[in-house]
N, C-alpha and C positions, 0 to 999 in steps of 0.2 A: 527677501521674498518679493517677487515681482507682482505688481497689481495690474500689469498690462493685460489687455484682452488677448487671449491666444487665438490666432487665426489659422485655419486650415484652408489652403488654396487648392481648389480642384482644377487641375489642368495646368500645363506648363508649355503650351504652344505660344504663339505670338501674344495673345491676350495675357496669359499668365506671366510670361517672362518679361514683357516690355511695359504692360499697362497696369499690372497689379503688384507683383512681387517687389519691385524696387520702391514703390510708393508705400506699401504696407510696412516694409522694413524701415522706412525713413520716418514714419508717423509716430509721434509721441502718444503713448497710451495703447499702442498695438504692438504685437509681437508675431512675426512670421514663424509660427510654431511648426507647421507641417505643410508639405506640398504633396498632393496626390497625383501620381503619374505612374503608369505601367511601362513607360518607354525608358529603356536602359540609358540611352544617350542623354535624355533630358534629366533623368535622375542623377547622373554624374555631374551635369552642369549645375543642378541645384546644390549638390554637396560641395562643389568647388566654390560657388559664389556665396552660398549661405551655409557655412559649416555648422551653425547651431540649429539649423532647421532639419527636422526629420522628414524622410521620404516615406510615404505610405503608398503601397502598391495598388490599392483599389478603394472605391468609395464604400464598398461593403465593410471593409476593415475600419474605415473612418466612422461609419454609423455605429459599429460595435464599440468604438472608443470615443463616442461623441462627448461623453462627460469630461474628457480631458481638454476640451476646447470651448470657446465662447462664440466664435463666428466662423461660418463657412462662406468662402467666396467661390461662386460657381463660374468658372472660366473655361468650361468644357465646350465641345461642339454644340451649336445652337439647339439641335433636336433634343438634347438632354437637359436643357435649362429648367423647364417646368418640373419635370420629375425629380431631378436632383435637389432643387430648391424645396420641393414638398417634403422629400425625405429628410433633408437637413432640419427643417423647421419641426417636423414630427419627432426628430431625435433630440430636440431641445436646443438647437443652435439658432442664433440670429443669422441672417442670410443677406449677402450681396449677390445679385445675379448680373452678369454682364448682359448688355443689350444684344438682341431683344430678350426681354425677360420671359416671354411666352409668345405663342402664336396668336392669341386672341385676348381681347379685353376680359372676357369671361374667365380665362385661365389666370390672368393677373389678379382679378378680384378674388379668385379662389385662393391664391397665395396670400393675399392680404388678410382674408378671413382666417386662414390657418394660423398666420402670424399672430393675429389678435387673440385667437383661442388659446394659443400656448404662451402668450405673453412675451413674444420675441419681436425683434426688429426685422422687417423685410424692406429692402431698398434695391434700386437698380443703378448700375454703374453707367450713368450718362455723363461720361467724362468731358464731352465736348461743351457742357455748360461752363467748364473751367478753361476753355480755350481763351487766349488773351483777346483775340478780335471779338469774340462773342461777349466777353466781359465788358469790352469797351462799348459795344453797341448797347448793351443793357444799361450801362452807366449813363450814356448819353440820353437814352430814353427816360430813365429815372430822374435825371437832373433837368429834364425839360428842354434840352438842346435840340431835340428832334420832335418838337410839338407838332401835332396834326398829321402824323405819319399815316399814309393810306396804302403804301405798298412796301413789302419786305421781300427782297430778293436774296436768296442764299444758294450758293453753288459749292458743291464738293465734287470736283471732276478730276479724273486722272487719265493721263495718256495710256493707250493700250499697252498692256503687258501680256506675256503668254497666258493663254486660257488656263485657269487653275484646274488641277486634278483634285481628287479627294472630295470631302464633303463641301468645301468652299466652292467647288465647281459643279455641284450636284444639281440636277434638274428635279430631284425628288422633293415635292413640297414639304415633306416632313423634316427635311434638313434646314429649312428656313434660311436658305443661302441666297435667295433672290435679292437684287439690289435694293428693293424697298425695305427689307429687313436689315440689310448691311448698312450702307451709308444713309439710307432713308431714315433709319431710326434716329440718327443724330440730328438731321435737319428738321424733321418733324418735331422732335422733342424741343429743339431751340425755339421753333415757332410757337409751340404750345406754351412754353415758359413766358414768352414775351406777350402773346396776344390771346391766350386761352384756347380751349377746345374749339375746333372749327365747327361751323354749321354744315358746310358742304365740302366735298373733296372731288376733284377731277384729276385723273391721272392718265398719262400715256407712257407706254414702255416699248422698248425695242431691243432686240439682240442685234447689235451693229456689226458683228463679225461672224463669218462662217465658222461653224464648230462651237460657238458659244452655246452651252446647254440651257441657259436661262437668260432672261433679260439683263443686260449690262448697263442700260441707260433708261432713266425715268425722269419725266417732268410731272411734278405734282403741284396742283393749284389748290390752296386752302382759302376759304372765305370764313373769316372769324366773326363772332357775334357783334363786335364793335365796328365792323365794316372794313377792317384791314384785310388785304389780300396778300397771302404769302405765296411767292413763286419759287419753288424749290427744284433745283437741278442736281441730280446725282448720276454719276457715270464712271465706269471703269474703263471706258474706251472712247474718251473724248478729251482732246488736248485742252488744258485749263486756260482759256483765253479771256474769260470774263472775270469780273470782280468776285471776290469771295462773298462780300456783302454789298448790297446797294439798297439803302433805306431811303424812302422819299415821301414827301408830302407836298402840298401846294407851294410852300415857301422855303423849305429847307430839305437837305438831303445829306447822305453820308455814304462813302464808298471806300473799300480797301481791297487789297489783293494778297494772294498767297495763303499758305496754311500755317497753322500753329506749329512752332518748332519742337514741341515736346516729344512727339512720337519719334521723329528722326533722332533726337538727342538720346532718348531712352534706348532705342534699338541699337545705337552705336555704343552703348555701354556707359554713357554718362549717368551720374547719379542725380536724382532730383534735388539734392541738397547743394549741388555745386553752384557757385555764383554764376548768374546769367543763364541758368538752365532753361527758363521759359521766356527769356527776353526776345523781343522782336527787333530785327534790324530796322534802322530808320527808313530804309527803302520800302518797308512794308507798312509804315504808318498810313493811316487813312486820312481822308479830308472831309470836313463839314463844308457843304456848299450852300450858299445863299445867293440872292440876286445881287448882292453887293460884293461878292467874291468868295474865296475859299480860304480855309485855314487848316494847316496840318494838325492832326491830333495824335500824340504819342499813344501807341497801343499798349494797353496794360499787359503785364507779364501773364503768360499761361500758368495755371496753378492746379494741376491735377492732384497735388498734395492736399489742396483745399477740400476735395471730396472726402478723403480719408480722415482728415482732421475733423471735419464736421461729423463724420460717422463715429469717430472715437468719442466725441462729445455726446452724441445721441445715445451711445451704448451706456454711458455712465449717467444718463439722465440730465445732462447739462445743455442740451440743445435739440432742435427739431431734426426730423428725418431729412437728410440732404436731398433726396429725390422721393417725394411722397408717392405711395402706391397709386393714388387716384390719378396722378399725372402720367404714370407709366401706363395705366389702363387707357387714358385718353390717347396716348401714342399708339397703343396696340389697336384701338378702335379705328384710328385714322389710317393705319397701314392696311387693315382689313378693308376699309372703304376704298383705298387706292387700288386694291386688287379687283374689287367689284366694279369700280368705275372703268378700269382699263378693259375689263371683259365686256361691259355694256356700251362703252363709248359715250357715256353721259355722266354729268355730275351726280354724286351720291350723297344723300342726306345723312348726317351722323348725329343729329340732335336727339 
């Protein structure tokens, strides 16, 4: 008899197929028990890749059978995140919600309150905390190698691809498809992890291409309570010519280039348990820079499995929530402030 937590994954698009299912299936203590999808092609793919996983045709059926599972992972289109997470918690399931967990900090706090009331875990899949380059920056800061940092630059930019159709290309605010919810959720979360909830937010956005239904490019400046300023650049239509991270203080700095390899590896069908899955090539290693010179720093491996391993421990009462709800609420508040700042053209206070 298995004691693994039974997981029901809601949605099998890019998020479900590349970022959740392979990692759930590979995590000790979790079992990919069901995938919820009404798409026949995706259902066939699930059955082929995960023959021991049941396909469920609708979330309504999942709610009726909630007692058969322990955890729901919400990887559906963004507009459904809050409502489906609420329904899952109410049905007695612990919940992982893909980012963005909700449109506002108030909605995130509502989910946290519901989870506390029913005695279940609520967390957000902020997988980029487990990117190798971010893990490296975090270690350098924790170890004191970047003492006195005053500026944190983070870029997640992609060269222009065809303008997306469907909800990911929607201009409807309810779809939460704006670049600030998409890539912005990652970079804001990383800045909050390192330096805490910002005091002020200033944001500029633009749709850089004709036919783009919503902004594809955003610059977001956060001022943190400790005085550090985070300069965040996110774009779906800007060639990535700048460093991924550039962290600097009066006497020391660090920079690195390129993106974590795990997304590309998972999308190509590689398993997260394969040797070298999250390893960075030496060409992507960063440098610590001081007045006396620079030194190469091997980049830590990316480890999205780390999120689900931490969650499995949390579910059995052996560890903390890997992404505490209060941090998710801080991210949502910051995104909301970025919208208001871009509309007003001035910094917005979020304290």
